C-alpha positions in Angstrom: -41.5 184.7 -1.0 -42.2 185.3 -4.3 -39.3 186.0 -7.3 -38.2 189.6 -8.1 -38.2 189.1 -12.5 -36.1 192.2 -12.8 -33.4 189.5 -11.2 -33.4 186.9 -13.1 -33.4 188.6 -16.2 -30.1 189.9 -14.8 -28.8 186.1 -14.4 -30.7 184.8 -17.4 -28.7 187.6 -19.6 -25.5 186.5 -18.4 -22.9 185.4 -21.3 -22.3 181.3 -21.4 -19.2 180.9 -19.2 -19.2 183.9 -17.1 -18.9 184.4 -14.0 -21.5 186.5 -11.2 -22.2 187.4 -8.0 -25.9 186.4 -6.8 -27.1 187.5 -3.4 -30.0 185.5 -3.0 -30.9 181.9 -3.6 -34.2 182.8 -4.5 -32.9 184.3 -7.1 -30.6 181.5 -8.5 -33.4 178.7 -8.1 -35.4 181.2 -10.5 -32.2 181.1 -13.0 -32.2 176.9 -12.5 -36.2 176.6 -13.7 -35.8 179.4 -16.3 -32.8 177.3 -17.9 -34.4 173.9 -17.2 -30.5 173.0 -15.8 -29.4 170.3 -13.6 -27.1 170.7 -10.4 -25.2 168.3 -8.4 -24.8 171.0 -5.5 -28.3 173.3 -4.9 -26.9 175.0 -1.7 -29.3 175.2 1.2 -29.1 178.6 2.8 -28.5 181.9 0.6 -25.0 182.3 -0.6 -24.1 185.4 1.1 -22.2 186.7 -2.5 -21.1 183.7 -3.7 -19.5 183.3 -7.3 -22.0 180.6 -9.8 -21.1 180.0 -13.3 -23.5 180.4 -16.0 -23.8 177.8 -18.7 -25.8 177.2 -21.8 -29.2 175.9 -21.5 -29.7 172.6 -20.5 -25.8 172.4 -18.8 -24.4 172.1 -15.3 -24.7 175.1 -13.0 -21.8 175.0 -11.0 -21.2 176.6 -7.6 -18.3 178.3 -6.1 -17.3 178.5 -2.4 -19.2 180.2 0.1 -22.4 177.5 1.1 -20.8 175.6 4.0 -21.2 178.3 6.6 -22.5 177.0 10.0 -25.7 178.3 11.7 -24.9 180.8 14.1 -25.8 181.7 17.9 -27.0 184.7 15.9 -29.2 182.8 13.8 -30.7 181.3 16.7 -31.3 184.6 17.9 -33.4 185.7 14.8 -35.4 182.8 14.8 -36.4 183.7 18.6 -36.6 187.2 18.3 -39.1 186.5 15.0 -41.2 184.5 17.2 -41.0 187.0 20.8 -39.3 190.1 20.6 -37.9 191.9 23.0 -39.5 195.1 22.3 -43.2 193.1 23.7 -40.6 192.4 26.9 -41.6 193.7 30.3 -39.2 196.9 30.6 -37.1 195.7 33.9 -36.8 192.6 32.2 -33.8 191.5 30.3 -34.0 189.0 27.6 -31.6 188.1 24.9 -28.1 187.6 24.6 -26.7 186.9 28.7 -23.3 185.2 27.7 -20.8 184.4 24.2 -20.7 185.4 21.0 -23.3 186.2 18.5 -21.1 185.3 15.9 -20.2 182.1 17.7 -20.9 178.4 15.4 -23.8 176.5 16.9 -22.9 172.8 17.4 -26.4 171.8 19.6 -29.0 173.4 21.6 -30.6 172.8 25.0 -33.4 174.2 26.2 -34.4 174.8 29.9 -36.5 176.6 32.3 -33.9 177.7 34.4 -30.2 177.7 33.9 -27.9 176.3 37.1 -24.5 174.2 37.0 -26.8 171.1 36.4 -28.2 172.5 33.1 -24.7 173.5 31.9 -23.2 170.1 32.6 -26.3 168.8 30.8 -25.5 170.8 27.6 -21.6 169.9 28.3 -22.6 166.0 27.7 -24.9 167.1 24.8 -22.3 168.9 23.0 -24.7 171.6 23.0 -22.8 174.9 23.3 -25.6 177.4 23.0 -28.8 177.2 26.2 -32.0 178.9 25.4 -33.4 179.6 28.6 -37.3 180.9 30.1 -35.3 182.6 33.0 -32.6 184.9 32.5 -29.7 183.9 34.7 -28.6 187.5 34.8 -31.8 189.7 35.9 -29.8 192.8 37.4 -27.4 194.6 36.2 -24.2 192.1 36.9 -21.4 193.8 39.3 -18.7 191.6 39.6 -18.6 187.1 38.9 -17.7 186.0 42.2 -17.3 182.3 41.9 -18.3 181.7 45.0 -21.8 182.4 44.3 -23.9 180.0 42.2 -24.4 182.7 39.4 -20.6 183.7 39.3 -20.0 179.6 39.1 -22.3 179.3 36.4 -20.8 182.3 34.1 -16.9 181.3 34.8 -18.7 177.7 33.6 -20.2 178.9 30.5 -17.4 180.6 29.7 -14.9 178.2 29.9 -16.8 175.9 27.9 -17.5 178.5 25.5 -21.3 177.7 25.9 -23.6 181.0 24.6 -26.4 181.4 26.9 -29.4 183.3 25.8 -33.2 183.6 27.1 -36.4 184.7 26.6 -38.5 185.8 29.1 -41.4 188.2 29.5 -41.4 188.3 25.9 -42.0 184.8 25.6 -44.9 185.2 28.1 -46.5 188.4 26.0 -46.4 186.6 22.5 -48.9 185.0 20.7 -48.5 181.0 21.3 -46.2 181.8 24.2 -46.4 180.9 28.1 -50.1 181.5 28.8 -51.4 180.1 25.5 -49.1 176.2 25.9 -50.7 176.7 29.3 -53.9 177.0 28.0 -53.9 174.6 25.2 -52.8 172.0 28.0 -55.9 172.4 29.9 -57.9 172.1 26.7 -59.4 175.2 26.7 -60.9 177.0 23.4 -61.5 180.1 21.4 -58.2 181.1 23.3 -56.9 184.8 22.7 -55.1 187.0 24.8 -56.6 188.6 28.3 -54.9 191.8 28.6 -53.7 194.1 25.6 -51.9 196.9 26.5 -49.3 196.9 23.3 -49.8 199.4 20.8 -47.5 198.5 18.2 -49.2 198.3 15.1 -48.1 200.0 12.3 -49.3 200.4 8.7 -47.2 200.4 5.6 -48.5 201.6 2.2 -46.7 201.1 -0.7 -47.4 201.9 -4.6 -47.3 199.7 -7.8 -48.6 198.9 -11.2 -52.0 197.2 -10.7 -50.9 193.7 -12.6 -48.5 193.1 -9.9 -50.9 194.0 -6.9 -51.9 190.3 -6.3 -48.5 189.0 -6.0 -47.0 191.8 -3.8 -50.1 191.4 -1.5 -49.8 187.7 -0.8 -46.1 187.9 -0.5 -46.7 190.8 2.1 -49.1 188.7 4.0 -47.1 185.6 4.0 -45.1 187.5 5.8 -47.4 188.3 8.7 -49.0 191.7 6.9 -52.6 192.0 6.8 -53.9 190.4 10.1 -57.2 192.0 11.5 -58.6 190.2 14.1 -60.0 186.3 12.6 -59.3 187.8 9.2 -55.9 187.6 7.1 -55.0 188.9 3.7 -56.4 192.5 4.8 -55.6 195.3 2.8 -57.3 198.2 1.1 -56.9 199.0 -2.7 -57.0 202.4 -4.6 -56.0 204.0 -7.8 -54.3 206.9 -9.5 -51.0 207.8 -11.5 -47.5 207.4 -10.4 -44.9 209.3 -12.0 -40.5 209.1 -12.5 -37.9 209.4 -14.5 -34.7 207.5 -13.7 -30.8 208.8 -13.8 -28.9 207.3 -16.4 -27.5 204.6 -13.8 -30.9 203.2 -13.3 -32.9 200.4 -15.5 -36.4 201.2 -14.9 -39.1 198.0 -15.0 -41.4 200.5 -17.0 -40.4 203.1 -19.5 -36.8 204.2 -20.6 -33.8 206.1 -18.1 -34.0 209.8 -18.6 -37.3 210.7 -19.4 -40.5 211.1 -17.2 -42.7 208.4 -17.1 -47.0 208.2 -15.7 -48.1 204.9 -14.8 -51.4 203.4 -13.6 -50.5 202.8 -10.4 -52.6 201.0 -7.5 -52.0 202.2 -3.7 -51.6 199.5 -1.5 -52.1 199.9 2.6 -51.6 196.8 4.9 -51.6 196.6 8.7 -48.6 195.3 10.2 -47.2 194.4 13.5 -44.5 196.5 14.8 -41.8 193.8 15.6 -42.4 192.3 12.2 -41.9 195.5 9.5 -38.9 194.8 8.7 -39.3 191.4 7.7 -42.8 192.0 5.9 -40.5 195.2 4.1 -38.2 192.4 2.7 -40.7 190.4 1.4 -42.4 193.8 -0.9 -38.8 194.8 -2.1 -38.2 191.1 -3.5 -41.8 190.6 -4.8 -42.2 194.5 -5.8 -41.3 194.9 -9.7 -40.0 198.5 -9.6 -35.9 199.2 -8.8 -36.4 201.7 -6.2 -39.7 200.4 -4.3 -41.4 203.4 -2.8 -43.1 202.5 1.0 -44.6 204.8 3.9 -44.4 203.6 7.3 -47.2 204.9 10.0 -47.8 204.4 13.6 -51.3 203.7 14.7 -52.9 203.9 18.3 -54.3 200.5 17.5 -54.1 198.0 20.1 -51.8 194.9 19.0 -53.9 191.5 18.5 -51.1 189.8 18.4 -49.1 190.0 21.7 -50.5 190.3 25.6 -50.6 189.3 29.3 -52.1 185.8 29.8 -55.1 184.2 27.8 -58.7 183.3 28.0 -60.6 180.4 26.5 -63.6 178.2 27.0 -63.9 174.7 28.1 -65.7 172.4 26.0 -68.0 171.4 28.7 -69.0 173.0 31.9 -67.7 171.6 35.0 -67.3 171.9 38.2 -64.6 173.4 40.2 -63.7 170.5 41.7 -63.6 168.4 38.9 -61.3 171.2 37.3 -58.7 171.3 39.8 -58.2 167.3 39.2 -57.6 168.2 35.8 -55.2 170.5 36.3 -53.3 168.4 39.1 -53.0 166.0 36.7 -52.0 168.0 33.7 -49.3 170.2 35.4 -48.5 166.9 37.5 -48.6 169.1 40.2 -49.6 167.7 44.1 -50.8 170.4 45.9 -52.8 173.4 44.6 -53.6 176.4 46.9 -57.2 177.9 46.0 -60.7 179.8 47.3 -63.4 179.7 45.4 -66.9 176.9 45.5 -66.3 173.1 44.5 -69.4 173.2 43.7 -69.9 175.7 41.6 -69.5 175.3 37.5 -66.7 176.6 35.8 -66.5 177.3 31.6 -64.5 180.2 30.9 -61.3 180.2 32.4 -58.5 182.9 32.4 -54.9 181.8 32.8 -51.6 183.6 33.6 -48.6 181.5 33.6 -45.8 182.6 36.4 -46.9 185.9 38.6 -50.1 186.3 37.2 -52.6 187.5 40.2 -52.2 191.0 39.0 -54.6 190.1 36.3 -57.9 189.3 38.7 -59.5 192.5 37.9 -59.2 191.7 33.9 -60.6 188.1 34.6 -63.4 189.2 36.5 -64.1 191.9 33.8 -63.5 189.3 30.9 -66.8 186.8 32.5 -63.8 184.5 33.3 -65.3 181.5 36.2 -61.6 181.0 36.9 -57.9 182.6 36.8 -55.3 180.1 37.1 -51.6 181.2 38.0 -48.8 181.4 40.5 -47.3 183.3 43.2 -50.4 184.3 44.8 -50.7 186.2 47.5 -53.1 186.1 50.8 -54.9 189.2 49.9 -55.8 188.0 46.4 -57.2 185.2 47.6 -59.4 187.7 49.9 -60.3 190.1 46.8 -61.5 186.7 44.7 -64.2 186.1 47.4 -67.5 185.8 45.7 -66.3 186.9 42.5 -64.3 184.1 40.7 -62.0 181.4 41.9 -58.6 181.6 41.6 -55.7 179.2 41.8 -52.2 178.8 42.6 -50.7 176.2 40.6 -47.0 176.8 41.1 -44.5 179.2 39.4 -42.5 176.4 37.7 -45.9 174.3 37.1 -47.3 176.8 35.2 -44.8 177.8 33.1 -42.9 174.6 32.3 -44.7 174.0 29.2 -43.4 177.2 27.4 -40.3 174.8 26.9 -41.8 172.7 24.9 -42.9 175.9 22.7 -39.4 177.1 22.6 -38.2 173.6 21.4 -40.6 173.6 18.9 -40.4 177.7 18.0 -36.2 176.5 17.4 -36.7 173.0 15.5 -38.7 175.1 12.7 -36.5 177.8 12.6 -33.6 175.3 12.2 -35.5 173.3 9.7 -36.6 176.3 7.5 -33.0 177.4 7.3 -32.0 173.4 6.4 -29.5 173.3 8.9 -28.4 170.0 10.6 -28.4 171.5 14.4 -30.0 169.3 17.1 -32.7 171.0 19.7 -32.7 169.0 23.0 -35.1 169.4 26.2 -33.6 170.0 29.6 -34.0 166.5 31.9 -32.7 168.7 34.9 -35.5 169.7 37.6 -35.1 173.0 38.0 -37.9 173.9 40.4 -36.7 174.8 43.9 -40.1 173.9 45.5 -40.7 170.6 47.1 -44.4 169.1 48.6 -44.4 166.9 51.6 
């Protein structure tokens, strides 16, 4: 993120030996660079209004309080929300915080496909006080906590141990890099795109700024996720014009003087943005924009959102027989048996996949030219419907969704590192698959 020059000026203009309050670490970093200061304690996270001591040039920068706040459950939820926004979840799903407080500090995170009593005991042993599951423990509205039932015992155990629980379910299924993308990667598919993209969440953000700042602002917004169209990024439209404004007595305009109507040669900058990322893109816009008050508009569009979808479709590096492909599926997913329909000698090149229950995407897979659909929970009549049109493979619900656990762990570790936290993220070693094979 680029640093706003106006706040750098504010810091640099303070009398030596004075105290001020800072709101963002990025302002502090800029001041350190501008003054060539040394510091024995550069903080790793935003100081949340902590005080700093303004030294003379070449002096030592002193930080006073507020730097040691631990990572909270809310921060972990924010990491997951950025990757898999709840806005895209199935309307009858129940992702998000299931148990616990968002303000609770996090000592460790355990990631599992499902939550049961054995997983909770594992979290206790590993001193992980946050469990992130794919499947929600509470899927339907809770009427009572009955400890004679598994769900009641789990809730009671979580509360007694002070362990928070959250889930990323169909939002993880539908996001880019989610359940079906991970499954496609494990099967070695290339040129992978969503199989079905029903979401219309794209927005258009328009802002206005002096021409000399356009590149910096456009880059900051692009880094936050704006301006992606298909295989292209940093996409924008720019149109010149004249902006006018007059600041009141409390204003500190970047151009001209307060109390006078100013006219500035400005550029209208337009970018597309995924709806769930609009707020983070606006934060980047405000931070990089030179003006004290940033003017922007947000427009809805009817464009389909390429970032989110159901299932994926891609291609094998080279064609192979259905028989050879099934052998690979069994090996990669470590499943002893597969249910399938189709000609074992048929050549397979284009492959559709959907982790979990995805047989409803059969027609979409046929329309997109897939030779086979790999999914789970396939009904008898779906096998009939696929006959002579496409090979259909039931590779197990647990087996086709278990790989997303690795992606959730990666997302959390990446987010923890980005925040410079020291919170361990563990993979559950408990198999919660209720299905057995003989």
